[in-house]
C-alpha positions in Angstrom: 8.8 -11.4 3.1 5.7 -12.9 0.7 6.6 -14.4 -2.7 4.3 -14.6 -5.4 4.3 -16.2 -8.4 1.7 -15.8 -11.2 0.7 -18.3 -14.1 -1.2 -16.7 -16.7 -3.6 -18.9 -18.8 -5.5 -18.0 -21.9 -8.7 -17.8 -19.7 -7.2 -17.1 -16.3 -4.5 -16.3 -14.1 -3.2 -18.5 -10.8 -1.8 -16.3 -8.2 0.6 -18.5 -5.9 1.2 -17.0 -2.8 4.5 -18.3 -0.7 4.5 -17.1 2.9 1.7 -15.6 5.5 -0.9 -13.6 3.9 -0.9 -10.9 7.2 -1.8 -7.5 8.3 1.8 -6.5 7.1 1.0 -7.2 3.6 -2.5 -6.6 3.0 -2.1 -3.2 0.9 0.3 -5.2 -1.7 -2.1 -8.0 -1.6 -5.1 -6.0 -2.8 -2.7 -4.1 -5.5 -2.0 -7.6 -7.0 -5.6 -8.2 -7.7 -6.6 -4.8 -8.6 -4.9 -5.2 -12.2 -7.2 -8.6 -12.9 -10.5 -6.9 -12.0 -10.8 -5.4 -15.6 -8.7 -8.2 -17.5 -10.3 -10.5 -20.1 -10.0 -13.4 -17.7 -12.8 -15.6 -16.5 -11.2 -17.0 -13.5 -8.6 -15.7 -11.2 -7.3 -18.7 -8.6 -5.4 -18.0 -5.4 -3.1 -20.9 -4.6 -2.5 -21.5 -0.8 -0.1 -24.2 -0.8 2.6 -22.6 0.7 0.7 -20.3 2.9 0.9 -21.7 6.4 -1.3 -18.9 8.1 -3.7 -16.7 7.4 -5.0 -14.1 10.3 -8.3 -12.5 10.4 -7.0 -9.4 8.1 -5.6 -12.1 5.7 -8.8 -13.7 5.3 -10.9 -10.3 5.2 -9.0 -9.3 2.3 -9.9 -12.9 0.5 -13.5 -12.3 1.1 -13.2 -8.8 -0.3 -11.3 -9.7 -3.2 -13.7 -12.5 -3.8 -16.9 -10.1 -3.6 -15.0 -7.8 -6.1 -14.5 -10.6 -9.0 -18.1 -11.9 -8.4 -19.5 -8.4 -9.1 -17.6 -8.2 -12.0 -18.8 -11.9 -13.0 -14.8 -13.1 -13.0 -15.0 -16.7 -10.8 -12.4 -16.1 -8.0 -11.5 -19.7 -6.6 -9.2 -20.8 -3.9 -7.2 -23.7 -4.4 -4.5 -26.1 -2.2 -5.7 -24.7 0.8 -4.5 -26.5 3.9 -6.3 -28.5 6.4 -5.5 -25.6 9.1 -6.4 -22.7 7.0 -9.5 -24.9 5.3 -11.0 -25.5 8.8 -11.0 -22.1 9.8 -12.8 -21.1 6.9 -15.4 -23.9 7.6 -15.6 -22.8 11.3 -16.5 -19.1 10.3 -18.7 -20.7 7.2 -16.4 -18.8 4.8 -16.7 -22.0 2.9 -20.1 -21.2 2.0 -19.3 -18.1 0.3 -15.6 -19.0 -1.2 -15.3 -21.2 -3.9 -12.6 -23.9 -2.9 -11.3 -26.5 -5.0 -7.8 -28.5 -6.0 -5.8 -27.2 -8.4 -6.4 -30.6 -11.1 -10.0 -29.6 -10.6 -9.6 -26.2 -11.6 -7.1 -26.7 -14.5 -9.8 -29.4 -15.9 -12.8 -26.9 -15.3 -11.0 -23.7 -16.9 -7.9 -24.9 -18.5 -8.7 -27.8 -20.6 -6.5 -29.1 -23.3 -4.0 -26.4 -22.6 -0.4 -27.7 -23.0 1.7 -24.6 -21.8 1.4 -21.8 -19.9 0.9 -18.3 -21.5 3.1 -16.4 -19.0 4.8 -17.1 -15.7 6.4 -14.3 -13.6 7.2 -13.6 -10.0 7.0 -10.8 -7.4 8.5 -10.5 -4.0 7.0 -8.4 -1.4 8.8 -7.1 1.6 6.2 -5.7 4.4 6.8 -2.4 5.7 8.3 -2.9 9.1 7.6 0.6 10.5 4.2 2.0 10.0 3.9 5.8 11.6 1.4 6.6 14.1 -0.7 8.7 11.6 -0.9 5.6 9.1 -2.2 3.5 12.2 -4.8 6.1 13.0 -5.7 6.3 9.3 -6.1 2.5 8.8 -8.2 2.5 12.3 -10.4 5.1 11.1 -11.5 2.6 8.2 -13.1 -0.5 10.2 -16.1 -2.1 9.1 -17.6 -4.7 11.2 -19.4 -7.4 9.5 -21.5 -10.4 11.6 -21.8 -13.4 9.2 -23.7 -16.4 11.0 -22.5 -14.9 14.4 -18.7 -14.2 13.2 -17.6 -11.0 13.5 -15.0 -9.8 11.2 -12.7 -6.8 10.8 -12.5 -5.2 7.2 -9.9 -2.4 6.4 -10.7 -0.4 3.5 
C-alpha cells in the first residue's frame, strides 16, 4: 500500500509519499503527477521522507516525471530524501539532473510568507497484486534503454 498526502500552496504542491515506490505502483504514481503538468503551479515537490526504498522502476519514473515538468517550465524538486536513496541517486549521477533540497529550503524559496496551506488531502493506493500475462507482455513491449554515464536504466512508457 502507498499513501499519498498532498499539500497545495499558492504557487505549488508538495506530494508526500508514504511507502515504497516500486513497480507495483508505477501507473498510479504517474497518474498523480498528470494533473499537475497543466496546472498553474510553478513548482511540484516530491517528499520522500517516508519512502524507505526505490527500485529501478521507481527511479526511472521520477526521472521521467522530472523531464516532463522541466519541458513545461515547472520546477520539480525532491525533498527529504533519505541517505540510502540519496546515495543511490549520487552513484547513478541522477543528483546532477534532479533538483534535491530540504523541505525548509523549498518552503523558504517557493512559499515565502505563507502562513497556512491552501488545501491538504490524502489518497491511498493499493497495488494490483495480479497482472495477467497479456498486461505483462504489453509492458515488456514498451521498454526503452537509456545509458547515462555508463548506467543503463529501464523505462516503461
